[in-house]
C-alpha positions as CSV (number, residue, x, y, z in Angstrom):
1,X,32.8,-13.6,-40.6
2,X,30.1,-11.0,-40.2
3,X,28.2,-12.3,-43.1
4,X,28.8,-15.9,-43.4
5,X,28.6,-17.0,-40.1
6,X,31.6,-18.5,-37.6
7,X,32.3,-21.6,-39.9
8,X,34.3,-20.0,-41.9
9,X,37.7,-17.7,-41.7
10,X,37.8,-14.5,-44.1
11,X,40.6,-13.5,-46.0
12,X,41.3,-9.8,-47.2
13,X,43.3,-10.5,-50.3
14,X,46.3,-8.1,-51.0
15,X,44.6,-6.3,-47.5
16,X,41.2,-4.4,-48.1
17,X,41.8,-3.9,-51.8
18,X,38.6,-3.4,-53.1
19,X,38.7,0.1,-51.1
20,X,42.7,0.9,-51.0
21,X,45.6,0.2,-52.9
22,X,46.5,-3.5,-52.7
23,X,49.4,-4.5,-51.1
24,X,49.9,-1.4,-48.9
25,X,50.0,-0.1,-45.2
26,X,46.4,1.5,-46.3
27,X,45.2,-1.6,-47.3
28,X,46.0,-3.5,-44.2
29,X,45.0,-1.2,-42.0
30,X,41.4,-1.4,-43.2
31,X,41.5,-5.4,-43.4
32,X,42.9,-4.7,-39.9
33,X,39.6,-2.4,-38.7
34,X,37.6,-4.7,-40.3
35,X,36.1,-8.4,-39.2
36,X,38.4,-10.8,-41.1
37,X,40.5,-13.2,-39.5
38,X,43.5,-12.7,-41.9
39,X,45.2,-10.7,-44.1
40,X,46.8,-11.9,-47.2
41,X,49.7,-10.5,-48.7
42,X,52.5,-11.1,-51.8
43,X,56.3,-11.0,-50.7
44,X,59.3,-10.5,-52.8
45,X,62.9,-9.3,-52.8
46,X,64.5,-6.9,-53.6
47,X,68.5,-6.6,-55.5
48,X,69.7,-5.5,-51.8
49,X,68.2,-8.6,-49.8
50,X,65.1,-6.2,-48.7
51,X,61.6,-8.3,-48.5
52,X,58.8,-6.2,-49.5
53,X,54.8,-6.4,-50.4
54,X,54.4,-6.2,-53.9
55,X,52.3,-8.6,-55.9
56,X,53.6,-7.6,-59.7
57,X,57.3,-9.0,-60.5
58,X,57.5,-4.4,-61.2
59,X,55.7,-1.8,-60.5
60,X,54.5,-0.7,-63.8
61,X,50.6,-1.4,-62.8
62,X,50.6,0.5,-59.6
63,X,53.0,3.7,-60.5
64,X,53.9,5.5,-62.9
65,X,57.3,4.6,-63.2
66,X,58.6,0.5,-64.1
67,X,61.0,-0.6,-61.6
68,X,61.6,-4.5,-61.4
69,X,61.4,-5.7,-57.7
70,X,64.3,-7.8,-57.7
71,X,66.8,-5.4,-60.0
72,X,65.8,-2.2,-57.7
73,X,67.0,-1.5,-54.2
74,X,64.7,-1.0,-51.5
75,X,66.0,3.0,-51.3
76,X,65.0,3.3,-55.0
77,X,61.8,1.6,-54.4
78,X,60.8,3.4,-51.3
79,X,61.1,6.7,-53.5
80,X,57.9,5.4,-55.2
81,X,53.9,6.4,-54.8
82,X,51.5,4.1,-55.7
83,X,48.4,5.5,-57.6
84,X,45.1,5.6,-55.4
85,X,42.8,3.5,-56.9
86,X,40.1,5.9,-56.6
87,X,41.6,9.2,-57.9
88,X,44.5,8.3,-59.6
89,X,47.1,10.4,-57.5
90,X,50.1,9.3,-56.5
91,X,49.7,10.4,-52.8
92,X,53.3,10.2,-50.4
93,X,51.5,7.6,-48.0
94,X,50.9,5.0,-50.7
95,X,54.4,3.2,-50.5
96,X,55.4,-0.4,-51.3
97,X,55.8,-1.4,-47.5
98,X,58.4,-4.4,-46.1
99,X,57.4,-7.3,-44.6
100,X,58.4,-6.2,-41.2
101,X,55.9,-3.2,-42.0
102,X,53.1,-5.6,-43.2
103,X,53.9,-7.5,-39.7
104,X,53.7,-5.3,-37.1
105,X,50.9,-3.4,-38.4
106,X,49.1,-7.2,-38.8
107,X,50.2,-7.5,-35.0
108,X,48.5,-4.7,-33.8
109,X,45.4,-5.6,-35.3
110,X,45.5,-9.1,-34.1
111,X,45.2,-10.4,-37.9
112,X,46.4,-13.8,-38.9
113,X,49.1,-13.4,-41.7
114,X,48.7,-15.0,-44.8
115,X,52.6,-14.7,-46.7
116,X,52.2,-15.7,-50.2
117,X,56.2,-16.3,-51.1
118,X,57.0,-15.8,-55.2
119,X,58.7,-18.7,-56.7
120,X,61.5,-17.1,-57.8
121,X,62.3,-17.2,-54.2
122,X,65.7,-18.8,-54.2
123,X,66.7,-21.5,-51.3
124,X,69.0,-18.9,-49.4
125,X,66.3,-16.7,-49.6
126,X,63.5,-19.0,-48.1
127,X,65.7,-19.5,-45.3
128,X,66.7,-15.6,-44.9
129,X,62.7,-15.5,-45.1
130,X,62.3,-17.7,-42.2
131,X,64.8,-16.2,-39.8
132,X,63.0,-13.2,-40.5
133,X,59.5,-14.4,-39.4
134,X,60.8,-16.5,-36.9
135,X,62.3,-13.4,-35.2
136,X,59.6,-11.5,-35.5
137,X,58.0,-13.6,-33.2
138,X,54.7,-14.4,-34.7
139,X,54.5,-17.8,-36.3
140,X,52.2,-19.4,-34.8
141,X,50.3,-16.3,-36.4
142,X,51.4,-16.8,-39.9
143,X,50.3,-18.9,-43.1
144,X,52.9,-19.2,-45.9
145,X,51.0,-19.5,-49.0
146,X,52.9,-20.6,-52.1
147,X,52.5,-21.9,-55.9
148,X,55.9,-23.5,-55.5
149,X,55.5,-26.6,-54.1
150,X,59.6,-26.8,-53.8
151,X,59.5,-23.7,-51.4
152,X,56.8,-24.7,-49.2
153,X,59.2,-28.3,-48.8
154,X,61.9,-26.4,-47.9
155,X,59.8,-24.4,-45.1
156,X,58.5,-27.9,-43.7
157,X,62.1,-28.6,-43.6
158,X,63.1,-25.6,-41.7
159,X,59.9,-26.4,-39.3
160,X,57.8,-28.8,-38.3
161,X,55.3,-26.1,-36.9
162,X,55.0,-23.8,-39.7
163,X,51.6,-23.0,-41.1
164,X,51.8,-24.1,-44.8
165,X,49.3,-23.9,-47.7
166,X,49.9,-25.2,-50.9
167,X,48.3,-22.3,-53.8
168,X,46.7,-24.1,-56.7
169,X,44.7,-23.0,-59.9
170,X,43.4,-26.4,-61.0
171,X,43.9,-29.6,-58.5
172,X,46.2,-32.0,-59.6
173,X,45.2,-35.6,-59.2
174,X,48.0,-36.1,-56.6
175,X,46.7,-32.6,-54.7
176,X,46.0,-35.0,-51.0
177,X,49.1,-36.5,-50.9
178,X,51.2,-33.4,-52.1
179,X,49.4,-31.8,-49.1
180,X,49.5,-34.4,-47.1
181,X,53.6,-34.9,-47.8
182,X,54.5,-31.6,-46.0
183,X,51.5,-31.3,-43.6
184,X,49.9,-28.3,-45.8
185,X,46.6,-26.8,-46.1
186,X,44.5,-26.5,-49.8
187,X,44.1,-23.1,-51.7
188,X,42.3,-23.3,-54.5
189,X,41.1,-21.2,-56.8
190,X,37.0,-21.2,-56.0
191,X,36.0,-22.2,-59.8
192,X,38.0,-25.4,-59.6
193,X,36.9,-26.7,-56.4
194,X,33.6,-28.8,-55.9
195,X,31.9,-30.0,-52.7
196,X,32.9,-33.4,-53.0
197,X,36.9,-32.1,-53.2
198,X,36.3,-30.4,-50.0
199,X,34.7,-33.3,-48.4
200,X,37.8,-35.4,-49.7
201,X,40.4,-32.7,-48.0
202,X,38.5,-32.7,-45.1
203,X,38.4,-36.4,-45.1
204,X,42.8,-36.3,-44.4
205,X,42.3,-33.5,-42.1
206,X,43.4,-31.4,-44.7
207,X,41.7,-27.6,-44.5
208,X,40.8,-25.7,-47.5
209,X,41.3,-21.8,-48.6
210,X,39.6,-20.5,-51.7
211,X,40.6,-17.9,-53.6
212,X,39.6,-15.0,-54.3
213,X,35.4,-15.0,-53.8
214,X,34.2,-11.6,-54.4
215,X,30.3,-12.3,-55.4
216,X,28.7,-13.2,-52.1
217,X,26.0,-16.0,-53.5
218,X,29.7,-17.8,-54.5
219,X,30.6,-17.5,-50.8
220,X,27.5,-18.8,-49.4
221,X,28.0,-21.6,-51.4
222,X,31.5,-22.3,-50.4
223,X,29.8,-22.2,-46.7
224,X,27.8,-24.7,-47.2
225,X,30.1,-26.7,-48.5
226,X,32.1,-26.4,-45.4
227,X,35.2,-24.9,-46.5
228,X,37.8,-23.5,-43.9
229,X,38.6,-20.3,-45.3
230,X,37.6,-17.8,-48.2
231,X,40.0,-15.3,-49.5
232,X,38.4,-12.4,-50.8
233,X,39.1,-8.4,-51.9
234,X,35.6,-7.2,-50.7
235,X,33.6,-9.8,-48.8
236,X,33.5,-9.6,-45.0
């Protein structure tokens, strides 16, 4: 936002993850204290049906212990301290947050929430997720993103107003039709998105988010191409 003008909204990928352990309260607060429009995170569910924030299916990469998220209780996960990215120590403040803890931080810092729901979530879990974010009262400040089109379709049936973005690595030929069918934006890997693609999406009133851009020159190119959002680990 500060470096790339007001035409594009910058999203902190897993929080300010270049400087704090990804998907932690520390990363979300660091992003909250900066100029980002939004903060992105990854949503999974525990064995005892608590929504938590973790990118991987298990904790092996981010902590000394390996716990599979959906085979663990929240109590088990909350006992784990995560690695500090600078020291590799495991300080007690670096924990796996719950969805509610993340939303509370986003609300406090007035940031838009970008929630990536993982493909494994069942229909029942999708409905539980929708109930929880609705109860929190921030639906207007939330965008749900997912690679799982069926889950986005399920959410659209639950709510005509909910903001959605369809995550895509490569662009399928029917990308515009898929987004239009569920009134969703497009969230595309930066290596697979051209100026022409963005113009075609915009012609159909589809917003475009590009991920994950950490090179300033690449970001400036997408600004020239009039992308709507840039998801990044470090740029502002």
